[in-house]
MMTF fields as JSON, N, C-alpha, C and O atoms, coordinates in Angstrom:
{
  "mmtfVersion": "1.0.0",
  "mmtfProducer": "UNKNOWN",
  "numBonds": 423,
  "numAtoms": 424,
  "numGroups": 106,
  "numChains": 1,
  "numModels": 1,
  "chainsPerModel": [1],
  "groupsPerChain": [106],
  "chainIdList": ["A"],
  "bondAtomList": [4, 2, 8, 6, 12, 10, 16, 14, 20, 18, 24, 22, 28, 26, 32, 30, 36, 34, 40, 38, 44, 42, 48, 46, 52, 50, 56, 54, 60, 58, 64, 62, 68, 66, 72, 70, 76, 74, 80, 78, 84, 82, 88, 86, 92, 90, 96, 94, 100, 98, 104, 102, 108, 106, 112, 110, 116, 114, 120, 118, 124, 122, 128, 126, 132, 130, 136, 134, 140, 138, 144, 142, 148, 146, 152, 150, 156, 154, 160, 158, 164, 162, 168, 166, 172, 170, 176, 174, 180, 178, 184, 182, 188, 186, 192, 190, 196, 194, 200, 198, 204, 202, 208, 206, 212, 210, 216, 214, 220, 218, 224, 222, 228, 226, 232, 230, 236, 234, 240, 238, 244, 242, 248, 246, 252, 250, 256, 254, 260, 258, 264, 262, 268, 266, 272, 270, 276, 274, 280, 278, 284, 282, 288, 286, 292, 290, 296, 294, 300, 298, 304, 302, 308, 306, 312, 310, 316, 314, 320, 318, 324, 322, 328, 326, 332, 330, 336, 334, 340, 338, 344, 342, 348, 346, 352, 350, 356, 354, 360, 358, 364, 362, 368, 366, 372, 370, 376, 374, 380, 378, 384, 382, 388, 386, 392, 390, 396, 394, 400, 398, 404, 402, 408, 406, 412, 410, 416, 414, 420, 418],
  "bondOrderList": [1, 1, 1, 1, 1, 1, 1, 1, 1, 1, 1, 1, 1, 1, 1, 1, 1, 1, 1, 1, 1, 1, 1, 1, 1, 1, 1, 1, 1, 1, 1, 1, 1, 1, 1, 1, 1, 1, 1, 1, 1, 1, 1, 1, 1, 1, 1, 1, 1, 1, 1, 1, 1, 1, 1, 1, 1, 1, 1, 1, 1, 1, 1, 1, 1, 1, 1, 1, 1, 1, 1, 1, 1, 1, 1, 1, 1, 1, 1, 1, 1, 1, 1, 1, 1, 1, 1, 1, 1, 1, 1, 1, 1, 1, 1, 1, 1, 1, 1, 1, 1, 1, 1, 1, 1],
  "groupList": [{"groupName": "MET", "atomNameList": ["N", "CA", "C", "O"], "elementList": ["N", "C", "C", "O"], "formalChargeList": [0, 0, 0, 0], "bondAtomList": [1, 0, 2, 1, 3, 2], "bondOrderList": [1, 1, 2], "singleLetterCode": "M", "chemCompType": "L-PEPTIDE LINKING"}, {"groupName": "GLU", "atomNameList": ["N", "CA", "C", "O"], "elementList": ["N", "C", "C", "O"], "formalChargeList": [0, 0, 0, 0], "bondAtomList": [1, 0, 2, 1, 3, 2], "bondOrderList": [1, 1, 2], "singleLetterCode": "E", "chemCompType": "L-PEPTIDE LINKING"}, {"groupName": "TRP", "atomNameList": ["N", "CA", "C", "O"], "elementList": ["N", "C", "C", "O"], "formalChargeList": [0, 0, 0, 0], "bondAtomList": [1, 0, 2, 1, 3, 2], "bondOrderList": [1, 1, 2], "singleLetterCode": "W", "chemCompType": "L-PEPTIDE LINKING"}, {"groupName": "THR", "atomNameList": ["N", "CA", "C", "O"], "elementList": ["N", "C", "C", "O"], "formalChargeList": [0, 0, 0, 0], "bondAtomList": [1, 0, 2, 1, 3, 2], "bondOrderList": [1, 1, 2], "singleLetterCode": "T", "chemCompType": "L-PEPTIDE LINKING"}, {"groupName": "ASP", "atomNameList": ["N", "CA", "C", "O"], "elementList": ["N", "C", "C", "O"], "formalChargeList": [0, 0, 0, 0], "bondAtomList": [1, 0, 2, 1, 3, 2], "bondOrderList": [1, 1, 2], "singleLetterCode": "D", "chemCompType": "L-PEPTIDE LINKING"}, {"groupName": "LEU", "atomNameList": ["N", "CA", "C", "O"], "elementList": ["N", "C", "C", "O"], "formalChargeList": [0, 0, 0, 0], "bondAtomList": [1, 0, 2, 1, 3, 2], "bondOrderList": [1, 1, 2], "singleLetterCode": "L", "chemCompType": "L-PEPTIDE LINKING"}, {"groupName": "SER", "atomNameList": ["N", "CA", "C", "O"], "elementList": ["N", "C", "C", "O"], "formalChargeList": [0, 0, 0, 0], "bondAtomList": [1, 0, 2, 1, 3, 2], "bondOrderList": [1, 1, 2], "singleLetterCode": "S", "chemCompType": "L-PEPTIDE LINKING"}, {"groupName": "ILE", "atomNameList": ["N", "CA", "C", "O"], "elementList": ["N", "C", "C", "O"], "formalChargeList": [0, 0, 0, 0], "bondAtomList": [1, 0, 2, 1, 3, 2], "bondOrderList": [1, 1, 2], "singleLetterCode": "I", "chemCompType": "L-PEPTIDE LINKING"}, {"groupName": "PRO", "atomNameList": ["N", "CA", "C", "O"], "elementList": ["N", "C", "C", "O"], "formalChargeList": [0, 0, 0, 0], "bondAtomList": [1, 0, 2, 1, 3, 2], "bondOrderList": [1, 1, 2], "singleLetterCode": "P", "chemCompType": "L-PEPTIDE LINKING"}, {"groupName": "ALA", "atomNameList": ["N", "CA", "C", "O"], "elementList": ["N", "C", "C", "O"], "formalChargeList": [0, 0, 0, 0], "bondAtomList": [1, 0, 2, 1, 3, 2], "bondOrderList": [1, 1, 2], "singleLetterCode": "A", "chemCompType": "L-PEPTIDE LINKING"}, {"groupName": "GLN", "atomNameList": ["N", "CA", "C", "O"], "elementList": ["N", "C", "C", "O"], "formalChargeList": [0, 0, 0, 0], "bondAtomList": [1, 0, 2, 1, 3, 2], "bondOrderList": [1, 1, 2], "singleLetterCode": "Q", "chemCompType": "L-PEPTIDE LINKING"}, {"groupName": "GLY", "atomNameList": ["N", "CA", "C", "O"], "elementList": ["N", "C", "C", "O"], "formalChargeList": [0, 0, 0, 0], "bondAtomList": [1, 0, 2, 1, 3, 2], "bondOrderList": [1, 1, 2], "singleLetterCode": "G", "chemCompType": "PEPTIDE LINKING"}, {"groupName": "ARG", "atomNameList": ["N", "CA", "C", "O"], "elementList": ["N", "C", "C", "O"], "formalChargeList": [0, 0, 0, 0], "bondAtomList": [1, 0, 2, 1, 3, 2], "bondOrderList": [1, 1, 2], "singleLetterCode": "R", "chemCompType": "L-PEPTIDE LINKING"}, {"groupName": "VAL", "atomNameList": ["N", "CA", "C", "O"], "elementList": ["N", "C", "C", "O"], "formalChargeList": [0, 0, 0, 0], "bondAtomList": [1, 0, 2, 1, 3, 2], "bondOrderList": [1, 1, 2], "singleLetterCode": "V", "chemCompType": "L-PEPTIDE LINKING"}, {"groupName": "ASN", "atomNameList": ["N", "CA", "C", "O"], "elementList": ["N", "C", "C", "O"], "formalChargeList": [0, 0, 0, 0], "bondAtomList": [1, 0, 2, 1, 3, 2], "bondOrderList": [1, 1, 2], "singleLetterCode": "N", "chemCompType": "L-PEPTIDE LINKING"}, {"groupName": "PHE", "atomNameList": ["N", "CA", "C", "O"], "elementList": ["N", "C", "C", "O"], "formalChargeList": [0, 0, 0, 0], "bondAtomList": [1, 0, 2, 1, 3, 2], "bondOrderList": [1, 1, 2], "singleLetterCode": "F", "chemCompType": "L-PEPTIDE LINKING"}, {"groupName": "CYS", "atomNameList": ["N", "CA", "C", "O"], "elementList": ["N", "C", "C", "O"], "formalChargeList": [0, 0, 0, 0], "bondAtomList": [1, 0, 2, 1, 3, 2], "bondOrderList": [1, 1, 2], "singleLetterCode": "C", "chemCompType": "L-PEPTIDE LINKING"}, {"groupName": "LYS", "atomNameList": ["N", "CA", "C", "O"], "elementList": ["N", "C", "C", "O"], "formalChargeList": [0, 0, 0, 0], "bondAtomList": [1, 0, 2, 1, 3, 2], "bondOrderList": [1, 1, 2], "singleLetterCode": "K", "chemCompType": "L-PEPTIDE LINKING"}, {"groupName": "TYR", "atomNameList": ["N", "CA", "C", "O"], "elementList": ["N", "C", "C", "O"], "formalChargeList": [0, 0, 0, 0], "bondAtomList": [1, 0, 2, 1, 3, 2], "bondOrderList": [1, 1, 2], "singleLetterCode": "Y", "chemCompType": "L-PEPTIDE LINKING"}],
  "groupTypeList": [0, 1, 2, 3, 1, 4, 5, 6, 7, 8, 5, 9, 10, 11, 12, 3, 13, 9, 4, 5, 13, 4, 13, 3, 5, 6, 5, 0, 5, 12, 14, 9, 6, 1, 1, 1, 13, 1, 11, 13, 5, 11, 9, 1, 15, 11, 5, 6, 9, 4, 4, 9, 1, 15, 9, 16, 1, 12, 3, 11, 11, 11, 5, 13, 12, 9, 9, 3, 12, 14, 8, 10, 14, 16, 8, 8, 9, 4, 17, 4, 8, 13, 9, 2, 1, 6, 15, 10, 12, 11, 13, 12, 4, 8, 6, 5, 7, 9, 12, 7, 18, 8, 10, 15, 9, 6],
  "groupIdList": [1, 2, 3, 4, 5, 6, 7, 8, 9, 10, 11, 12, 13, 14, 15, 16, 17, 18, 19, 20, 21, 22, 23, 24, 25, 26, 27, 28, 29, 30, 31, 32, 33, 34, 35, 36, 37, 38, 39, 40, 41, 42, 43, 44, 45, 46, 47, 48, 49, 50, 51, 52, 53, 54, 55, 56, 57, 58, 59, 60, 61, 62, 63, 64, 65, 66, 67, 68, 69, 70, 71, 72, 73, 74, 75, 76, 77, 78, 79, 80, 81, 82, 83, 84, 85, 86, 87, 88, 89, 90, 91, 92, 93, 94, 95, 96, 97, 98, 99, 100, 101, 102, 103, 104, 105, 106],
  "secStructList": [7, 7, 7, 7, 1, 7, 7, 7, 7, 7, 7, 7, 6, 6, 7, 7, 2, 2, 2, 2, 2, 2, 2, 2, 2, 2, 2, 2, 2, 6, 6, 7, 7, 2, 2, 2, 2, 2, 2, 2, 2, 2, 2, 2, 2, 7, 7, 7, 2, 2, 2, 2, 2, 2, 2, 2, 2, 2, 2, 2, 2, 2, 2, 2, 2, 2, 2, 6, 6, 7, 4, 4, 4, 7, 7, 7, 6, 6, 6, 7, 2, 2, 2, 2, 2, 2, 2, 2, 2, 2, 2, 2, 7, 2, 2, 2, 2, 2, 2, 2, 7, 4, 4, 4, 7, 7],
  "xCoordList": [0.846, -0.006, 0.876, 1.816, 0.57, 1.299, 0.591, -0.579, 1.251, 0.67, 0.871, 2.012, -0.151, 0.013, -0.365, -0.12, -0.939, -1.327, -0.479, -0.089, -0.204, 0.471, -0.581, -1.373, -0.642, -1.681, -1.173, -1.718, -0.137, 0.39, -0.506, -1.298, -0.379, -1.217, -0.285, 0.64, -0.499, 0.363, 0.151, -0.966, 1.259, 1.19, 1.767, 2.583, 1.344, 1.874, 3.376, 3.83, 4.117, 5.539, 5.903, 5.277, 6.903, 7.325, 6.6, 7.001, 5.525, 4.757, 5.161, 5.549, 5.077, 5.466, 4.252, 3.228, 4.457, 3.431, 3.276, 2.149, 4.365, 4.258, 3.396, 2.575, 3.593, 2.708, 1.27, 0.403, 0.992, -0.374, -1.012, -2.168, -0.267, -0.806, -1.061, -2.071, -0.139, -0.274, -1.616, -2.42, -1.816, -3.058, -4.242, -5.264, -4.221, -5.356, -5.739, -6.923, -4.725, -5.029, -5.653, -6.587, -5.155, -5.745, -7.218, -8.062, -7.506, -8.883, -9.754, -10.888, -9.21, -9.963, -10.234, -11.283, -9.213, -9.359, -10.438, -11.058, -10.689, -11.757, -13.018, -13.885, -13.121, -14.353, -14.738, -15.902, -13.8, -14.016, -15.045, -15.078, -15.829, -16.795, -16.046, -14.883, -16.741, -16.149, -15.797, -14.749, -16.649, -16.346, -15.091, -14.269, -14.931, -13.763, -12.493, -11.47, -12.544, -11.473, -11.019, -9.838, -12.006, -11.707, -11.09, -10.129, -11.628, -11.117, -9.692, -8.871, -9.402, -8.076, -7.057, -5.996, -7.387, -6.365, -6.214, -5.164, -7.246, -7.138, -6.278, -5.424, -6.448, -5.742, -4.249, -3.348, -4.006, -2.636, -1.856, -0.632, -2.49, -1.74, -2.081, -1.514, -3.056, -3.394, -4.203, -4.213, -4.875, -5.648, -7.064, -7.733, -7.445, -8.858, -9.776, -9.276, -11.05, -12.011, -11.793, -11.74, -11.669, -11.429, -10.129, -10.088, -9.07, -7.796, -7.876, -7.271, -8.574, -8.742, -9.429, -9.014, -10.494, -11.237, -10.335, -10.367, -9.526, -8.575, -7.538, -7.175, -7.045, -6.054, -6.642, -5.964, -7.881, -8.483, -8.687, -8.498, -9.087, -9.218, -7.88, -7.813, -6.825, -5.53, -4.985, -4.38, -5.171, -4.776, -5.505, -4.903, -6.805, -7.583, -7.168, -7.045, -6.947, -6.507, -5.244, -5.124, -4.261, -3.034, -3.239, -2.598, -4.15, -4.421, -5.166, -4.878, -6.079, -6.764, -5.77, -5.841, -4.86, -3.897, -2.953, -2.615, -2.572, -1.765, -2.514, -1.892, -3.78, -4.637, -4.509, -4.803, -4.083, -3.949, -2.726, -2.605, -1.773, -0.505, 0.294, 1.072, 0.067, 0.805, 1.639, 1.106, 2.952, 3.862, 3.735, 4.125, 3.202, 2.93, 1.861, 1.792, 1.025, -0.055, 0.484, -0.287, 1.707, 2.282, 2.152, 2.651, 1.513, 1.47, 2.83, 3.658, 3.115, 4.432, 4.612, 3.731, 5.719, 5.992, 6.008, 5.529, 6.537, 6.628, 5.337, 5.178, 4.417, 3.153, 1.974, 1.027, 2.044, 0.916, 1.529, 1.411, 2.202, 2.913, 2.1, 2.572, 0.84, 0.014, -0.379, -0.272, -0.843, -1.164, 0.052, -0.069, 1.232, 2.439, 2.783, 3.122, 2.713, 3.016, 2.014, 2.399, 0.795, -0.288, -0.082, -0.224, 0.241, 0.54, 1.67, 1.569, 2.736, 3.834, 3.41, 3.843, 2.556, 2.029, 1.247, 1.395, 0.387, -0.434, 0.348, -0.052, 1.451, 2.326, 3.032, 3.133, 3.503, 4.24, 3.285, 3.671, 2.047, 1.055, -0.257, -1.134, -0.436, -1.686, -2.886, -4.006, -2.719, -3.82, -4.444, -5.621, -3.611, -4.159, -5.178, -6.16, -4.963, -5.944, -7.246, -8.329, -7.144, -8.331, -9.076, -10.303, -8.409, -9.114, -9.866, -10.885, -9.417, -10.089, -11.052, -12.142, -10.65, -11.511, -11.672, -10.941, -12.575, -12.806, -13.031, -12.705, -13.567, -13.839, -12.558, -12.596, -11.407, -10.115, -9.44, -8.31, -10.047, -9.358, -9.258, -10.177, -8.086, -7.863, -8.378, -8.256],
  "yCoordList": [-1.169, 0.007, 1.242, 1.328, 2.165, 3.406, 4.477, 4.746, 5.112, 6.162, 7.508, 7.861, 8.245, 9.493, 10.668, 11.82, 10.404, 11.472, 11.412, 10.347, 12.611, 12.705, 12.764, 13.706, 11.813, 11.711, 12.141, 11.738, 12.955, 13.417, 14.52, 15.141, 14.748, 15.713, 16.757, 16.38, 18.021, 19.013, 19.074, 19.147, 19.038, 19.051, 20.317, 21.006, 20.612, 21.745, 21.506, 20.367, 22.584, 22.531, 21.73, 21.905, 20.852, 20.021, 18.744, 17.915, 18.518, 17.32, 16.385, 16.853, 15.084, 14.076, 13.193, 13.151, 12.505, 11.522, 10.497, 10.112, 10.04, 9.053, 9.575, 8.844, 10.846, 11.487, 11.434, 11.066, 11.789, 11.842, 10.468, 10.33, 9.454, 8.1, 7.627, 6.977, 7.956, 7.602, 8.139, 7.402, 9.427, 10.048, 9.571, 9.317, 9.428, 8.965, 7.539, 7.232, 6.644, 5.294, 5.299, 4.543, 6.126, 6.164, 6.613, 6.09, 7.564, 8.031, 6.912, 6.722, 6.162, 5.092, 3.914, 3.269, 3.708, 2.551, 2.837, 1.909, 4.103, 4.431, 4.918, 5.478, 4.694, 5.067, 6.555, 6.865, 7.413, 8.842, 9.31, 8.823, 10.239, 10.852, 11.623, 11.993, 11.851, 12.657, 13.994, 14.524, 14.618, 15.918, 15.928, 16.836, 14.92, 14.819, 14.652, 15.263, 13.82, 13.535, 14.883, 15.23, 15.618, 16.903, 17.843, 18.536, 17.898, 18.801, 18.479, 19.389, 17.3, 16.799, 17.007, 17.589, 16.526, 16.616, 18.059, 18.44, 18.847, 20.236, 20.954, 21.744, 20.73, 21.391, 20.914, 21.747, 19.69, 19.125, 19.213, 19.324, 19.17, 19.136, 20.207, 20.274, 21.062, 22.195, 21.696, 22.337, 20.543, 20.039, 20.638, 20.911, 20.809, 21.192, 20.016, 18.906, 20.18, 19.094, 18.072, 16.869, 18.543, 17.624, 16.858, 15.648, 17.554, 16.832, 15.879, 14.81, 16.18, 15.242, 13.924, 12.807, 14.149, 12.997, 12.173, 10.943, 12.877, 12.206, 11.438, 10.32, 12.057, 11.329, 10.028, 9.0, 10.059, 8.823, 7.797, 6.599, 8.294, 7.367, 6.681, 5.469, 7.503, 6.938, 6.017, 4.998, 6.326, 5.47, 4.145, 3.081, 4.225, 3.038, 2.24, 1.018, 2.926, 2.249, 1.485, 0.384, 2.051, 1.28, 0.029, -0.997, 0.128, -1.088, -2.14, -3.33, -1.75, -2.718, -3.362, -4.574, -2.63, -3.212, -4.227, -5.306, -3.804, -4.655, -5.989, -7.047, -5.912, -7.083, -8.179, -9.342, -7.831, -8.82, -9.599, -10.68, -9.128, -9.756, -10.038, -10.989, -9.122, -9.18, -7.914, -6.809, -8.091, -6.991, -6.113, -4.945, -6.693, -5.942, -4.875, -3.909, -5.024, -4.035, -2.833, -1.916, -2.803, -1.645, -0.319, -0.259, 0.658, 1.942, 2.549, 2.302, 3.32, 3.968, 5.042, 5.883, 5.029, 6.007, 7.4, 8.298, 7.665, 9.007, 9.612, 10.832, 8.771, 9.233, 9.157, 9.937, 8.209, 8.007, 7.693, 6.579, 8.732, 8.452, 8.05, 7.268, 8.55, 8.161, 6.688, 5.937, 6.275, 4.868, 3.959, 2.858, 4.396, 3.655, 3.447, 2.327, 4.492, 4.384, 3.471, 2.624, 3.609, 2.741, 1.298, 0.396, 1.095, -0.265, -0.891, -2.054, -0.141, -0.649, -1.054, -2.062, -0.21, -0.52, -1.791, -2.622, -1.964, -3.152, -4.409, -5.48, -4.328, -5.456, -5.823, -6.996, -4.83, -5.107, -5.596, -6.391, -5.133, -5.499, -5.836, -4.976, -7.069, -7.452, -7.348, -7.253, -7.362, -7.181, -5.746, -5.53, -4.812, -3.5, -3.458, -2.721, -4.235, -4.335, -4.934, -4.416, -6.011, -6.679, -5.819, -5.903, -4.987, -4.122, -3.029, -2.578, -2.581, -1.505, -2.066, -1.531, -3.157, -3.832, -5.309, -6.173, -5.569, -6.904, -7.94, -9.112, -7.538, -8.501, -9.053, -10.026, -8.436, -8.944, -9.825, -10.26, -10.097, -10.863, -12.285, -12.83, -12.863, -14.25, -15.303, -16.492],
  "zCoordList": [0.014, -0.026, 0.013, 0.803, -0.823, -0.892, -0.115, -0.388, 0.858, 1.684, 0.987, 0.688, 0.725, 0.085, 0.98, 0.62, 2.104, 3.046, 4.282, 4.761, 4.787, 6.125, 7.136, 7.139, 8.002, 9.026, 10.384, 11.411, 10.397, 11.662, 12.275, 11.566, 13.548, 14.261, 14.901, 15.621, 14.661, 15.277, 16.821, 17.334, 17.476, 18.961, 19.587, 18.975, 20.79, 21.547, 21.734, 21.838, 21.772, 21.984, 23.222, 24.267, 23.134, 24.267, 24.413, 25.23, 23.654, 23.734, 22.595, 21.524, 22.807, 21.821, 21.463, 22.146, 20.352, 19.91, 21.016, 21.327, 21.622, 22.679, 23.828, 24.382, 24.179, 25.268, 24.837, 25.629, 23.612, 23.077, 23.127, 23.526, 22.724, 22.759, 24.184, 24.454, 25.104, 26.495, 27.04, 27.611, 26.841, 27.396, 26.641, 27.28, 25.406, 24.638, 25.003, 25.14, 25.167, 25.644, 27.02, 27.285, 27.878, 29.253, 29.196, 29.925, 28.345, 28.16, 27.6, 28.039, 26.614, 26.022, 26.993, 26.996, 27.79, 28.812, 29.802, 30.322, 30.087, 31.037, 30.431, 31.103, 29.111, 28.363, 28.593, 28.844, 28.509, 28.701, 27.614, 26.484, 28.034, 27.057, 25.972, 26.133, 24.876, 23.794, 24.306, 23.936, 25.185, 25.7, 26.545, 26.425, 27.406, 28.265, 27.431, 27.74, 26.363, 25.466, 24.829, 24.84, 24.278, 23.642, 24.622, 24.286, 25.88, 26.874, 27.32, 27.438, 27.553, 27.953, 26.884, 27.111, 25.713, 24.609, 24.133, 23.615, 24.305, 23.995, 25.001, 24.597, 26.278, 27.331, 27.333, 27.439, 27.227, 27.272, 26.042, 26.113, 24.867, 23.639, 22.618, 21.527, 23.029, 22.094, 20.87, 19.819, 21.031, 19.855, 19.773, 20.77, 18.566, 18.331, 18.579, 18.762, 18.595, 18.782, 17.649, 17.906, 16.414, 15.241, 15.407, 15.189, 15.791, 15.977, 17.12, 17.04, 18.174, 19.347, 18.849, 19.16, 18.064, 17.517, 16.592, 16.61, 15.778, 14.879, 15.65, 15.284, 16.755, 17.597, 18.103, 18.105, 18.527, 19.033, 17.945, 18.155, 16.745, 15.606, 15.267, 15.066, 15.211, 14.786, 15.871, 15.537, 17.159, 18.28, 18.225, 18.363, 18.02, 17.867, 16.664, 16.736, 15.544, 14.344, 14.482, 13.946, 15.208, 15.476, 16.291, 16.063, 17.254, 18.1, 17.259, 17.392, 16.429, 15.594, 14.659, 14.457, 14.085, 13.212, 14.001, 13.514, 15.216, 16.049, 16.383, 16.484, 16.542, 16.866, 15.762, 16.035, 14.544, 13.484, 13.687, 13.111, 14.486, 14.697, 13.497, 13.424, 12.485, 11.243, 11.134, 11.03, 11.16, 11.117, 9.842, 9.83, 8.826, 7.534, 7.764, 7.003, 8.793, 9.026, 9.829, 10.113, 10.185, 10.956, 10.087, 8.963, 10.615, 9.863, 9.765, 10.642, 8.765, 8.609, 9.672, 9.849, 10.372, 11.427, 10.895, 11.588, 9.684, 9.206, 8.694, 8.693, 8.261, 7.679, 8.67, 8.572, 9.627, 10.574, 11.947, 12.459, 12.539, 13.777, 14.928, 15.754, 15.057, 16.208, 16.104, 17.074, 14.892, 14.706, 14.845, 15.381, 14.371, 14.536, 15.971, 16.351, 16.821, 18.262, 18.923, 19.729, 18.622, 19.142, 18.764, 19.59, 17.554, 17.058, 17.893, 18.284, 18.167, 18.931, 20.376, 20.934, 20.911, 22.291, 22.286, 23.182, 21.257, 21.169, 20.897, 21.353, 20.172, 19.968, 21.278, 21.634, 21.964, 23.281, 24.357, 25.214, 24.32, 25.394, 24.754, 24.678, 24.283, 23.665, 24.57, 24.067, 25.861, 26.793, 26.661, 26.951, 26.219, 25.988, 24.889, 24.977, 23.856, 22.731, 23.297, 23.028, 24.072, 24.575, 25.546, 25.597, 26.331, 27.274, 26.603, 27.127, 25.473, 24.708, 23.721, 23.517, 23.099, 22.081, 22.487, 22.004, 23.324, 23.834, 22.76, 22.948, 21.668, 20.544, 19.947, 19.194, 20.277, 19.766, 20.847, 20.623, 21.953, 23.019, 22.504, 21.894, 22.781, 22.282, 23.201, 22.906]
}
């Protein structure tokens, strides 16, 4: 598959993609409301409501790809850094996938 879009998300100065994925996963694990997600990601990372929603989508997308256990499904780090970071977390800790997406529990 050829990636033609840059799916990165602009972050507040001093914040990293790893930080964003940490916070987003913690929000997902506790089933935070959309409003809470927008508020937290806006306050901590300077994200708009649309970017906060996109961060959740890309974080979830990385986990779903990791659930396949196929390394070929790893998103490219340079084009989709949030999904890449989330994929890495899911590979390292498959229980994370199952806690957020129980349908993928083995």
